[in-house]
N, C-alpha and C positions, 0 to 999 in steps of 0.2 A: 699776123703772130703767126698762126700756120698757112698764108697763102704762099701755094707750092707758085704761084703767077711771074711774080716779084713786082708787081702795075699794081702799087698802091692811091695811085690819084680818083677822086672822086671822078665819074665820067658824066655828072650830071648834079646841077645848080638844085637844091633843094631849099624848101623852108626850114624857119627855125621857127618851134610852137614852143611860148611863151604863157604857165598858168600864169595865174593870179598870186601865188605865193610866190612867185619868183623858177618857181620848175625851168627848164629850158631844158628842149628834148628834141635834138638834131637825129632825125636819120636818112641819111645820104642813102640812096640806092646803092649798090655795090653786087661785084659778083666775087665769091673767093671760092679759089681749086686748089684743092687739097690732097691727098692721096694716107692711106693706112695699110697695116701691114696685116694682109690675111693670114686665116690659120684654113688648112683646107681639108684635116681630118675628115670632116663629117662631108666633101664633095659628094653628089650635090646638092648634101639637103641641109647642106653652114648657112650659119648666121653669123657677122659681124659685128662689130662698133667699133665706128670710126672720129675721135673726137675734136671738138673745134675747139678752139680757145681764144678768147677774146679780148683784149683790154688794151690801157694806153698806155704806149711808153712813152706819151709826152707830159702827162699829167700822173699824179702821185695820190693816193687815196683820199690824200685832205682837200685835197681839189676837184676831184671825181671820184660821186661813189656809183659803183658799175648793181643796178637793181635787177634783181627778177621776178615779175608775180605771178611764174607760172611755176610747177615742178616739170610740166612737160608741155614742150615747145609744141605754139600752133604751126601746122601746115596750110598751106594753102592750095590746093594739087593744080591750081590754075598760075601757082608761079612756081614750079619746074617740069620739068619735061619729064616723063614716065619713060621707062625702061624696062626691056623686054626681061633681062636678065633677074635685076632686085627689086623689093617690095622694100620699105621703108616702116618698117614695125614701131618702133620708138624715137623720139628725140625728148629723154630729157634733159635736165639742164641743173645744173650748180654755179655758185658761187663762193667764189675764193675771198679770201677778205685778207687787205693788210699784209701779203705775200713779196719780200723783198727780194729782191736777184744779187746774186751771189757778188759781191764787192760794193754793194751798195747799201745809203742808209732810208732810202724811201723805200716807202712800203705799198704798194700797188696794190686793187682788186683786180678782180678776171672773173669773166663765167665763159664756161666750160657747157655746147653743146654738145651731148653725145648722139648720135646716129646711131640707132640701130637700123641692121640692115639685114634683112632675110631672101637666097638666093633662088629665085622662082625653079623647081628641077622638072619642071614640066617646059621650061626651054632647051634643058638640056637630054631631055625623055626627048622628045618630037624632031633636034636637030642631031642626035650624031644617030 
Protein backbone atom coordinates (compact mmCIF):
# COMPACT_ATOMS: atom_id res chain seq x y z
CA UNK A 1 0.00 0.00 0.00
CA UNK A 2 2.78 2.45 0.94
CA UNK A 3 5.62 0.60 -0.81
CA UNK A 4 7.64 3.13 -2.81
CA UNK A 5 9.88 0.42 -4.26
CA UNK A 6 7.30 -0.74 -6.80
CA UNK A 7 8.37 -4.38 -6.41
CA UNK A 8 5.42 -6.31 -4.97
CA UNK A 9 6.61 -9.83 -5.81
CA UNK A 10 7.05 -12.40 -3.07
CA UNK A 11 10.77 -13.10 -3.08
CA UNK A 12 10.67 -16.29 -1.01
CA UNK A 13 8.13 -19.10 -1.09
CA UNK A 14 6.99 -19.73 2.49
CA UNK A 15 4.68 -22.27 4.06
CA UNK A 16 1.12 -21.60 5.16
CA UNK A 17 0.15 -22.31 8.76
CA UNK A 18 -3.31 -23.88 9.18
CA UNK A 19 -4.83 -24.00 12.65
CA UNK A 20 -7.15 -26.75 13.93
CA UNK A 21 -10.17 -24.41 13.58
CA UNK A 22 -9.36 -23.55 9.97
CA UNK A 23 -7.44 -20.33 10.63
CA UNK A 24 -4.86 -19.73 7.91
CA UNK A 25 -1.72 -17.65 8.36
CA UNK A 26 0.55 -16.93 5.42
CA UNK A 27 3.55 -14.87 6.40
CA UNK A 28 5.68 -14.22 3.33
CA UNK A 29 8.89 -12.36 4.07
CA UNK A 30 9.11 -9.03 2.31
CA UNK A 31 11.01 -5.78 2.32
CA UNK A 32 8.84 -2.67 2.31
CA UNK A 33 10.40 0.66 1.49
CA UNK A 34 8.63 3.85 2.39
CA UNK A 35 9.22 7.53 2.94
CA UNK A 36 7.53 10.10 5.12
CA UNK A 37 7.44 13.83 5.62
CA UNK A 38 9.89 15.12 8.23
CA UNK A 39 9.26 18.09 10.50
CA UNK A 40 12.56 19.76 11.42
CA UNK A 41 11.36 22.46 13.84
CA UNK A 42 13.40 20.95 16.70
CA UNK A 43 16.36 19.65 14.67
CA UNK A 44 18.54 17.85 15.80
CA UNK A 45 16.35 17.03 18.84
CA UNK A 46 13.32 15.95 16.83
CA UNK A 47 11.02 12.94 16.80
CA UNK A 48 9.15 11.78 13.72
CA UNK A 49 6.15 9.56 13.01
CA UNK A 50 6.16 7.41 9.87
CA UNK A 51 2.99 5.38 9.25
CA UNK A 52 2.95 2.21 7.12
CA UNK A 53 -0.48 0.87 6.13
CA UNK A 54 -1.15 -2.68 4.91
CA UNK A 55 -4.32 -4.14 3.43
CA UNK A 56 -5.54 -6.58 0.85
CA UNK A 57 -6.47 -4.89 -2.40
CA UNK A 58 -7.70 -8.20 -3.78
CA UNK A 59 -10.11 -9.47 -1.14
CA UNK A 60 -12.61 -7.37 0.82
CA UNK A 61 -13.53 -7.53 4.54
CA UNK A 62 -15.97 -10.37 3.99
CA UNK A 63 -13.06 -12.61 2.92
CA UNK A 64 -10.03 -11.20 4.81
CA UNK A 65 -10.09 -10.03 8.40
CA UNK A 66 -6.98 -8.20 9.55
CA UNK A 67 -6.29 -8.57 13.26
CA UNK A 68 -3.63 -7.28 15.58
CA UNK A 69 -3.17 -8.83 18.97
CA UNK A 70 -0.74 -6.11 19.93
CA UNK A 71 -1.10 -2.44 20.77
CA UNK A 72 2.63 -2.18 20.28
CA UNK A 73 4.49 -4.03 17.53
CA UNK A 74 7.28 -6.27 18.74
CA UNK A 75 10.54 -5.52 16.96
CA UNK A 76 13.24 -8.12 16.67
CA UNK A 77 16.42 -6.08 16.89
CA UNK A 78 18.17 -8.62 14.66
CA UNK A 79 15.67 -8.01 11.85
CA UNK A 80 16.67 -4.45 11.00
CA UNK A 81 19.92 -2.59 10.53
CA UNK A 82 20.77 -0.06 13.25
CA UNK A 83 21.08 3.51 12.11
CA UNK A 84 23.59 6.04 13.41
CA UNK A 85 21.16 8.94 12.96
CA UNK A 86 17.81 7.49 14.15
CA UNK A 87 16.52 5.19 16.89
CA UNK A 88 13.12 3.51 16.97
CA UNK A 89 11.15 4.64 20.05
CA UNK A 90 7.87 2.77 19.54
CA UNK A 91 5.71 1.18 16.86
CA UNK A 92 2.02 1.39 17.83
CA UNK A 93 -0.51 -0.28 15.54
CA UNK A 94 -4.19 0.25 14.80
CA UNK A 95 -6.73 -1.65 12.72
CA UNK A 96 -9.41 0.14 10.68
CA UNK A 97 -12.45 -2.01 9.90
CA UNK A 98 -14.61 -1.90 6.79
CA UNK A 99 -13.08 1.12 5.10
CA UNK A 100 -14.48 1.74 1.61
CA UNK A 101 -12.42 3.24 -1.17
CA UNK A 102 -13.95 6.15 -3.14
CA UNK A 103 -16.30 4.86 -5.83
CA UNK A 104 -16.37 1.29 -4.49
CA UNK A 105 -19.01 -0.57 -2.55
CA UNK A 106 -16.65 -3.19 -1.07
CA UNK A 107 -15.12 -2.49 2.33
CA UNK A 108 -11.57 -3.43 3.30
CA UNK A 109 -9.77 -3.83 6.61
CA UNK A 110 -6.35 -2.24 7.01
CA UNK A 111 -3.64 -2.14 9.64
CA UNK A 112 -1.32 0.81 10.22
CA UNK A 113 2.01 0.61 12.01
CA UNK A 114 3.33 4.03 13.03
CA UNK A 115 7.09 4.08 13.46
CA UNK A 116 7.99 6.67 16.11
CA UNK A 117 11.64 7.50 15.57
CA UNK A 118 13.97 9.87 17.40
CA UNK A 119 17.00 11.56 15.92
CA UNK A 120 20.25 10.87 17.75
CA UNK A 121 21.61 14.38 18.45
CA UNK A 122 25.05 13.07 19.37
CA UNK A 123 25.48 12.11 15.71
CA UNK A 124 25.32 15.83 14.82
CA UNK A 125 27.19 17.08 17.87
CA UNK A 126 30.18 14.91 16.93
CA UNK A 127 30.02 15.11 13.14
CA UNK A 128 29.29 18.83 12.64
